[in-house]
N, C-alpha and C positions, 0 to 999 in steps of 0.2 A: 355413495361411499362403498368401497370394496369390502369384502368380508375380512381380508387381512387388516385393512385399516381400522375397521370396527373392533376387531380382536385386540389390536394394539391399544386403542383408546380404552377398552374395557380393562385390560391389564394395567394400564397406567393409572386409571381411577382406583382399581383395587389396591395397587401398591401404595398409592397416596393416602389410603385409609378411607376413601369414599366408595361405599358399596352402592351399586346401581339398585335403585328401588328401596333402599334402606331408609328408615326414619332418621331425620336430621337430629342432632342434639337439641333437646327442648329448651335449654337455657344456655347462656354464655357468661363468661366472666367479664366484668367491667369495673375498673378501679378497685379491685380486690374483693368484689362481692358478686353473687349471682344475680343476673337480671333476665327478664323475659325478652321475647322478640322485640317488644316496644321499648326496651331499655329500662323498664320499671323494676325497682329493687324487689327482691324476693326474701321472704321472712319465714321463720319457724316459730312455733308456739310451744312454750314450755309444758303446757298441759297435754300435749300430744306425746304419746309414748312411741319411741322409735320401734318399728317392727310390729306394732299392734295391728296395723292394717286398717286403722280408722282415724277419723278426725274428731277432735273434741270441740272444734269451732263450728257451730251450727246456728241457724236462725239469724238473729241480729248480729252476732259475731261474724258470720260469713258475709253479711252485707258490708260490714266495715273492713273485713279482711277477706276479699274474694279469693277462693281457692284457685290455684294454678291448675288449669285443666290439662289432663293427660290425653294425648293423642297417640294412637298406635301403640307399639310395644317399645318403651324406652330401654336404652342400654344402661348397665350399671355405670355410675352409682345411683342412677335414677330407678324408681319403681312406681307402681300405681297403687293407690288406695281407693277403695270403693266407699263413697260417702253414703250416709243414711238414705239419701234420696236416689241412690243408684248411679249418680254421676261419678266419673273417674277423675281423681285428683293426682297430680304428680307429687312424688315424694323424693327426697334426697337423703341418702343414708337411712332410709326407713321413716323419716319424719315428713309429714305432709307439708306442702309449701303454699304460701299465700302472698298476695300483694296487699297494699294498703290504700284505701280510698283517699286519704289525705296527701298521698304522694301525687303531685300534679304533673310533674314532668320527669323525663328520664333522668336518673341519677339522684332524685330525691330519696332521702332515708329518714323521713320524719317518724316512721314507725319504730325505729330501733330503740329498744328499751321501754316502750310504752307498757305501763303497768308492771314493769320488771319481768314480763313474760314473753315479749316479742323481740326477736333478734334477727338482724340481717344474716344471710348465709355467707360467711366469709370464705374466700377461696385463696389458696396460695398463689402468689404471683412470682413466676421465676425471675 
């Protein structure tokens, strides 16, 4: 490929919002909620304080509600929370994010409302 052609491709990618080498958005919207790459529904926990930089869901809680792992440096509205064990967890709007072990297939939302403290992360659909 010629240098001119490579430059045109790079400019087209930049203009379309795709930066070469940048981290891809960690989650996506599906049916009005956030889901991970496997299509599994993402939840927040009322006991987590937005912006606190920590998760209140540890030990057995984290086994039932696996933290969504953070990779790279996400772009807003995403951020990273460092868990007590040193692992990195993805947050949305400052709230740590989780999946639910009882959700067995993409699109399941069985964790919504559990204990009155677990909620799917809703997103506006244009």
